[in-house]
C-alpha positions in Angstrom: -0.1 0.0 0.1 1.4 3.4 -1.0 1.4 6.4 1.1 -1.8 8.0 -0.7 -3.6 4.6 -0.1 -2.7 4.7 3.7 -3.9 8.4 3.7 -7.3 7.5 2.3 -7.6 4.4 4.7 -6.9 6.7 7.6 -9.5 9.3 6.4 -12.2 6.5 5.8 -11.4 5.4 9.3 -11.8 8.8 10.7 -15.1 9.6 8.8 -16.7 6.7 10.3 -15.3 7.4 13.9 -16.8 11.1 13.5 -20.0 9.8 11.9 -20.3 7.6 14.8 -20.0 10.5 17.3 -22.4 12.6 15.5 -20.2 14.9 13.5 -21.2 15.6 10.1 -18.2 15.6 7.8 -19.0 18.3 5.1 -15.5 18.4 3.0 -12.5 16.3 2.5 -9.3 17.1 1.3 -9.7 20.7 1.1 -6.5 22.3 -0.8 -5.2 25.7 -0.5 -1.6 27.3 -1.4 -0.7 26.6 2.2 -1.8 22.9 2.4 -4.6 20.3 2.8 -7.2 20.2 5.5 -8.0 16.4 5.8 -11.5 16.7 6.8 -13.9 19.4 7.7 -16.9 18.5 10.0 -19.5 20.4 11.9 -20.8 19.6 15.3 -23.9 21.5 16.4 -22.9 25.2 14.8 -19.1 24.5 15.3 -16.7 23.9 12.2 -14.1 21.3 12.9 -10.9 21.4 10.8 -9.5 18.0 11.3 -6.0 16.5 10.8 -5.7 12.6 10.2 -2.4 11.1 11.2 -2.0 7.2 10.8 1.0 5.1 11.6 1.5 1.3 11.4 3.8 1.5 14.5 4.7 3.7 17.1 8.6 3.3 16.7 8.6 7.0 15.7 6.2 8.2 18.1 2.3 8.2 18.2 0.9 9.7 15.1 -0.3 13.0 16.4 3.3 13.8 17.5 3.9 14.2 13.7 1.7 17.4 13.9 4.3 20.3 14.1 3.8 23.9 15.0 4.4 24.6 11.1 1.7 22.0 10.1 -0.6 23.8 12.6 0.1 27.1 11.2 -0.5 26.0 7.6 -3.9 24.4 8.8 -4.8 27.8 10.4 -4.1 29.5 7.3 -5.7 26.9 5.3 -8.9 27.1 7.4 -9.0 30.8 7.0 -9.2 30.5 3.3 -11.8 27.9 3.8 -14.0 30.3 5.8 -13.5 33.0 3.2 -14.1 30.7 0.1 -17.2 29.6 1.9 -18.2 33.0 3.0 -18.7 31.9 6.3 -18.4 34.1 9.5 -19.4 34.8 12.9 -19.1 31.1 13.8 -17.0 28.8 16.4 -14.2 27.0 14.9 -11.8 24.5 16.3 -8.9 22.1 15.2 -8.9 18.3 16.0 -6.5 15.6 15.2 -7.4 11.8 14.9 -4.4 9.8 15.6 -4.8 6.4 14.3 -2.2 3.5 15.3 -2.6 0.1 13.6 -2.4 -2.9 15.6 -1.0 -6.0 13.7 -2.1 -8.2 16.3 -5.9 -8.2 15.4 -5.6 -5.7 12.3 -7.4 -3.0 14.2 -6.7 0.6 14.6 -6.5 2.5 17.9 -8.2 5.9 17.5 -7.2 9.1 19.7 -9.3 12.0 19.3 -7.5 15.2 20.3 -10.3 17.5 20.4 -9.6 21.4 20.4 -6.1 20.8 19.8 -5.3 24.4 19.1 -7.5 27.7 19.7 -8.6 29.3 16.5 -7.3 32.7 16.5 -6.9 35.6 14.1 
């Protein structure tokens, strides 16, 4: 499985996870000049910008540790572009990370949901 296939697998698992938690996914793979937002969801009236990280082992650390300050800055800028493109204002927003770690023992994924990972400041 190549990197793109692994990314798609992680996003599909994350979509199912969020649907099971009553969060509607309203957009996927939103690209801007700053980067990509993996998933965009909505919970009540809060827009959620979601970064999905998947790893097949934790030998390099847990998946969410791969989200650097630089990545968070790019996500924030991309989120601002999304809000401008969709003409959305006066709404609450947050950033979440879904950290997926594969278990070769049973073929399952451990899901960690880091809710409101950073504050959405302008």
